[in-house]
C-alpha positions as CSV (number, residue, x, y, z in Angstrom):
1,X,-17.1,12.6,16.0
2,X,-19.4,12.7,13.0
3,X,-19.5,11.4,9.6
4,X,-18.4,14.8,8.3
5,X,-16.1,15.7,11.2
6,X,-14.0,12.7,10.4
7,X,-14.1,13.3,6.6
8,X,-12.6,16.5,7.4
9,X,-10.1,15.4,10.0
10,X,-9.2,12.8,7.3
11,X,-8.6,15.4,4.9
12,X,-6.5,17.9,7.2
13,X,-4.4,14.9,7.7
14,X,-2.9,15.4,4.4
15,X,-1.4,19.2,4.9
16,X,-1.5,19.4,9.3
17,X,-0.5,15.7,10.6
18,X,0.7,17.5,13.4
19,X,-2.0,18.6,15.0
20,X,-4.7,16.1,13.5
21,X,-2.9,13.1,14.5
22,X,-3.0,14.1,18.7
23,X,-6.4,12.6,19.3
24,X,-6.4,9.1,21.2
25,X,-8.1,6.0,19.4
26,X,-8.5,2.3,20.5
27,X,-8.5,-0.1,17.5
28,X,-12.4,-0.4,16.8
29,X,-12.4,3.8,16.9
30,X,-9.5,3.3,14.1
31,X,-10.9,0.9,12.4
32,X,-14.3,2.6,11.9
33,X,-12.2,6.0,11.1
34,X,-10.5,4.0,8.8
35,X,-13.6,2.2,7.1
36,X,-15.6,5.7,6.9
37,X,-12.8,7.4,5.1
38,X,-12.4,3.6,3.4
39,X,-15.5,3.9,1.7
40,X,-15.2,7.7,0.3
41,X,-11.5,6.4,-1.4
42,X,-13.4,3.1,-2.4
43,X,-16.7,4.8,-4.0
44,X,-14.2,7.6,-5.8
45,X,-12.0,4.8,-7.1
46,X,-14.9,3.0,-8.7
47,X,-16.8,5.9,-9.8
48,X,-13.4,6.8,-11.4
49,X,-12.5,3.8,-12.9
50,X,-15.8,3.0,-14.4
51,X,-16.5,6.8,-15.9
52,X,-12.9,6.3,-17.6
53,X,-13.7,3.0,-19.1
54,X,-17.0,4.7,-20.4
55,X,-15.5,7.5,-22.1
56,X,-13.0,4.6,-24.1
57,X,-10.1,4.7,-21.9
58,X,-7.7,2.0,-20.9
59,X,-7.1,1.4,-17.3
60,X,-4.4,-0.3,-15.4
61,X,-2.0,-1.3,-18.0
62,X,0.1,-3.7,-15.6
63,X,3.3,-5.0,-18.4
64,X,4.7,-8.3,-17.4
65,X,8.3,-10.4,-19.2
66,X,8.7,-13.7,-20.2
67,X,11.5,-14.7,-21.0
68,X,12.3,-16.5,-24.6
69,X,15.5,-17.6,-24.9
70,X,18.0,-14.7,-25.6
71,X,14.7,-12.2,-25.8
72,X,11.6,-11.1,-23.6
73,X,8.3,-10.8,-25.3
74,X,6.3,-7.6,-22.9
75,X,2.6,-8.5,-22.5
76,X,0.2,-5.6,-21.5
77,X,-3.0,-6.5,-20.0
78,X,-5.9,-4.1,-19.1
79,X,-8.5,-4.6,-16.6
80,X,-12.0,-5.0,-17.4
81,X,-14.7,-2.9,-15.4
82,X,-15.2,-5.9,-13.1
83,X,-12.1,-6.5,-11.9
84,X,-11.8,-2.7,-11.4
85,X,-14.7,-2.8,-9.2
86,X,-13.3,-6.0,-7.6
87,X,-10.3,-4.7,-7.1
88,X,-11.6,-1.6,-5.4
89,X,-13.5,-3.9,-2.9
90,X,-10.5,-6.3,-2.2
91,X,-8.3,-3.3,-1.7
92,X,-10.2,-0.9,0.7
93,X,-12.2,-3.4,3.0
94,X,-9.7,-6.2,3.2
95,X,-5.8,-5.4,1.9
96,X,-5.4,-2.0,3.6
97,X,-6.8,-2.7,6.8
98,X,-4.8,-5.9,7.0
99,X,-1.8,-3.8,5.9
100,X,-2.9,-1.6,9.0
101,X,-2.8,-4.4,11.4
102,X,0.2,-6.5,10.1
103,X,2.6,-2.6,10.0
104,X,1.5,-1.7,13.3
105,X,2.6,-4.9,14.8
106,X,5.9,-4.7,13.6
107,X,6.5,-1.4,14.3
108,X,5.1,-1.4,18.2
109,X,7.6,-4.8,18.0
110,X,10.9,-3.2,17.1
111,X,10.0,0.7,18.6
112,X,8.6,-0.2,22.3
113,X,10.7,-4.1,22.7
114,X,13.5,-3.7,20.5
115,X,14.7,0.2,20.8
116,X,12.9,1.0,23.5
117,X,11.8,4.3,21.7
118,X,8.2,4.5,23.5
119,X,6.0,2.9,26.2
120,X,2.5,3.2,24.7
121,X,0.4,0.2,24.0
122,X,-0.3,-1.3,20.6
123,X,-3.6,0.5,20.0
124,X,-2.1,4.1,19.5
125,X,0.6,2.6,17.1
126,X,-2.2,1.2,15.3
127,X,-3.9,4.7,15.2
128,X,-0.7,5.8,14.0
129,X,-0.4,3.5,11.3
130,X,-4.1,4.3,10.5
131,X,-3.5,8.3,10.0
132,X,-1.0,7.4,7.7
133,X,-3.1,6.0,5.4
134,X,-5.3,8.6,4.6
135,X,-3.3,10.3,1.8
136,X,-3.3,6.8,0.2
137,X,-6.7,6.1,0.7
138,X,-8.4,9.8,-0.5
139,X,-5.9,9.4,-3.7
140,X,-6.1,5.8,-4.5
141,X,-8.4,6.7,-7.3
142,X,-5.4,7.9,-9.0
143,X,-3.5,4.2,-9.6
144,X,-6.7,3.9,-12.9
145,X,-5.6,7.1,-14.4
146,X,-3.0,6.2,-16.8
147,X,-0.8,9.8,-16.9
148,X,-2.0,10.5,-12.9
149,X,-1.1,6.9,-11.4
150,X,3.1,8.3,-10.9
151,X,1.4,10.9,-8.7
152,X,0.6,7.2,-6.3
153,X,4.6,7.5,-5.5
154,X,4.3,10.9,-4.0
155,X,1.8,10.6,-1.8
156,X,3.4,7.0,-0.7
157,X,6.4,9.0,0.5
158,X,4.1,11.6,1.9
159,X,2.6,8.5,3.5
160,X,5.6,7.7,5.4
161,X,5.9,11.7,6.9
162,X,2.6,11.6,8.2
163,X,3.4,8.3,10.0
164,X,6.3,9.3,11.5
165,X,4.4,12.6,12.5
166,X,1.5,9.8,13.9
167,X,3.8,7.5,15.7
168,X,5.7,10.6,17.6
169,X,2.5,13.0,18.5
170,X,0.3,9.2,19.2
171,X,3.4,7.7,21.6
172,X,4.7,10.9,22.8
173,X,8.6,10.4,21.4
174,X,11.0,12.5,19.5
175,X,10.3,12.5,15.6
176,X,13.9,11.4,15.4
177,X,12.9,7.9,17.8
178,X,10.1,7.4,15.4
179,X,11.7,7.7,12.5
180,X,14.6,5.2,13.7
181,X,11.9,2.4,14.5
182,X,10.3,3.1,11.2
183,X,13.6,2.5,9.3
184,X,14.5,-0.4,11.6
185,X,11.4,-2.1,10.8
186,X,12.0,-1.7,6.9
187,X,15.5,-2.7,7.5
188,X,14.5,-5.9,9.4
189,X,11.7,-6.7,7.2
190,X,14.1,-6.6,3.6
191,X,16.8,-8.6,5.5
192,X,13.6,-11.1,7.3
193,X,12.3,-11.4,3.1
194,X,16.1,-11.6,1.7
195,X,16.7,-14.9,3.8
196,X,13.4,-16.5,2.9
197,X,14.3,-15.8,-0.5
198,X,17.9,-17.5,0.2
199,X,16.2,-20.3,2.0
200,X,14.1,-20.9,-0.9
201,X,16.4,-20.6,-3.6
202,X,19.2,-23.0,-2.2
203,X,15.4,-25.3,-1.2
204,X,14.9,-25.7,-5.0
205,X,18.3,-25.6,-6.6
206,X,18.3,-29.7,-5.9
207,X,15.6,-29.9,-8.1
208,X,17.4,-28.6,-10.8
209,X,14.7,-26.3,-12.1
210,X,15.6,-24.2,-15.6
211,X,15.2,-20.7,-15.1
212,X,14.5,-20.0,-18.8
213,X,10.7,-20.3,-19.9
214,X,10.1,-21.4,-23.6
215,X,7.0,-20.4,-25.0
216,X,5.5,-20.3,-28.5
217,X,2.0,-18.6,-27.8
218,X,0.7,-15.4,-26.8
219,X,-1.3,-15.6,-23.9
220,X,-4.8,-16.3,-24.1
221,X,-6.1,-12.2,-23.5
222,X,-2.9,-10.2,-24.2
223,X,-4.0,-6.8,-25.5
224,X,-0.4,-6.5,-27.8
225,X,2.7,-7.8,-27.8
226,X,5.9,-5.4,-28.6
227,X,9.4,-7.1,-28.9
228,X,11.5,-6.2,-25.8
229,X,15.6,-6.1,-26.7
């Protein structure tokens, strides 16, 4: 397919995933498809971010809390334009592709070998996961719009729906089997993360680390402070 056809396919995956996710792709074809669409998503992300900065609109307010005795201080930090560009490059060129590969490996491990839900190879699962990323890739620029980034949560939910449909189409299994494979993978990963955290906490407990952090100065670069609690 040509570049224009791939863009059309990515757009149609949002509305007709059951039809558009039937096409078989090997891993290299899936990566090619991803990067073609990823470039479009990355450019939209960067242009929207730089455009909002040019209009004087602050981007990506991150709020974090530092405990101070019985109170908390909340700091809001805003990203300058060069960090917006760098974040876009990092997400689209590295983080998303790595996430696709890792997620596909986990779904294949659980779906094929643990649950026996399908017999297809890894490349089909890789293609299904790649297809499921299209809603977020195309609309990731919403992350830099303060009053629209909540829509990313809606896209993330739709991404799960596209994934289940694409898995069932690529691996020729039922929607129910694909859903169970997705849910089982989620539960197993959460359980594994919980066990790791429990192990780490148990390992550091003998060190006598104090969970209360005292701070008397404002971190450099914080734009403003609001008293919380």
